[in-house]
C-alpha positions as CSV (number, residue, x, y, z in Angstrom):
1,X,188.6,-190.1,-1.8
2,X,189.2,-192.1,1.2
3,X,192.4,-193.7,0.2
4,X,193.9,-190.1,-0.1
5,X,192.7,-188.9,3.4
6,X,194.2,-192.5,4.7
7,X,197.9,-191.0,3.1
8,X,197.0,-187.9,5.0
9,X,196.0,-185.5,2.3
10,X,193.6,-182.7,3.5
11,X,189.6,-183.7,3.1
12,X,189.5,-180.4,0.8
13,X,192.2,-181.4,-1.7
14,X,191.0,-185.1,-1.6
15,X,187.1,-183.9,-3.0
16,X,188.9,-182.4,-6.0
17,X,191.1,-185.1,-7.2
18,X,188.6,-187.2,-9.4
19,X,189.0,-190.2,-11.1
20,X,187.1,-191.6,-14.3
21,X,186.4,-194.8,-15.8
22,X,186.2,-195.4,-19.7
23,X,185.1,-198.4,-21.9
24,X,187.2,-199.3,-24.4
25,X,187.4,-202.2,-27.0
26,X,184.6,-204.0,-28.8
27,X,181.8,-202.3,-26.4
28,X,183.5,-199.0,-27.1
29,X,183.5,-199.6,-31.3
30,X,179.7,-200.8,-30.6
31,X,180.7,-204.6,-32.3
32,X,179.9,-206.2,-29.2
33,X,177.6,-209.3,-28.7
34,X,175.7,-210.4,-26.1
35,X,177.1,-211.9,-23.4
36,X,180.5,-210.6,-24.3
37,X,182.2,-208.5,-21.4
38,X,182.8,-205.1,-21.6
39,X,186.4,-203.3,-21.0
40,X,186.9,-200.5,-19.0
41,X,189.6,-198.0,-17.9
42,X,189.8,-196.8,-14.2
43,X,191.7,-193.7,-14.6
44,X,193.3,-192.3,-11.4
45,X,195.3,-189.2,-10.2
46,X,199.3,-189.8,-9.3
47,X,198.7,-190.1,-5.6
48,X,196.2,-193.3,-6.0
49,X,198.9,-196.7,-6.9
50,X,198.1,-200.2,-8.5
51,X,198.0,-201.4,-4.8
52,X,195.3,-199.3,-4.1
53,X,193.3,-200.3,-7.1
54,X,193.7,-203.7,-6.0
55,X,193.0,-203.5,-2.6
56,X,190.5,-201.1,-0.8
57,X,188.9,-200.5,-4.3
58,X,188.9,-204.2,-5.1
59,X,187.3,-204.2,-1.7
60,X,184.9,-201.7,-1.8
61,X,183.6,-203.2,-5.1
62,X,183.0,-206.6,-3.7
63,X,180.4,-204.9,-1.1
64,X,178.1,-203.5,-3.7
65,X,174.7,-205.1,-3.9
66,X,175.2,-205.2,-8.1
67,X,178.6,-207.3,-7.8
68,X,178.7,-210.7,-8.3
69,X,182.3,-213.0,-9.0
70,X,184.4,-210.4,-8.4
71,X,188.0,-211.7,-8.6
72,X,191.6,-209.4,-8.7
73,X,194.0,-210.7,-11.3
74,X,197.4,-209.0,-10.2
75,X,199.9,-211.6,-11.4
76,X,199.6,-210.8,-14.9
77,X,201.5,-208.8,-17.2
78,X,198.0,-206.4,-17.3
79,X,196.3,-206.8,-13.6
80,X,192.8,-206.6,-13.8
81,X,189.4,-207.0,-12.1
82,X,186.8,-209.5,-13.4
83,X,182.9,-208.7,-12.2
84,X,179.8,-209.2,-13.0
85,X,177.8,-205.5,-12.5
86,X,174.3,-206.1,-12.4
87,X,174.4,-209.2,-14.3
88,X,177.0,-207.6,-17.1
89,X,180.4,-209.1,-17.1
90,X,183.2,-206.5,-17.0
91,X,186.7,-206.1,-17.3
92,X,188.3,-203.2,-14.8
93,X,192.2,-202.0,-16.2
94,X,194.0,-199.4,-13.6
95,X,195.7,-196.5,-15.0
96,X,197.9,-194.0,-12.7
97,X,198.1,-190.6,-14.6
98,X,201.0,-188.5,-13.7
99,X,198.4,-185.4,-13.0
100,X,197.6,-184.1,-9.3
101,X,193.8,-184.2,-10.5
102,X,191.7,-185.8,-13.1
103,X,189.6,-183.3,-15.1
104,X,186.0,-183.6,-16.0
């Protein structure tokens, strides 16, 4: 929302954009073990770019009291944000869809 408003999108439109986080991998298949990480995918609409995820969104994550060890790994084939959320290891990937809004 804030990124879209900063890109001169009217607030009323920015409120409707949406975004989702989906789990995948062993956690999604229910074959994970205690202490393993959760793979997650952050899905955003077309106006949100990768540098937004690894810039302002990353900075927002670091400020959350539940988040520790937050680190962006951008210079790899599949960029990822590694973090511990309330003691749970999470690898967060980013995908931008060619949609104006992310549906519920």
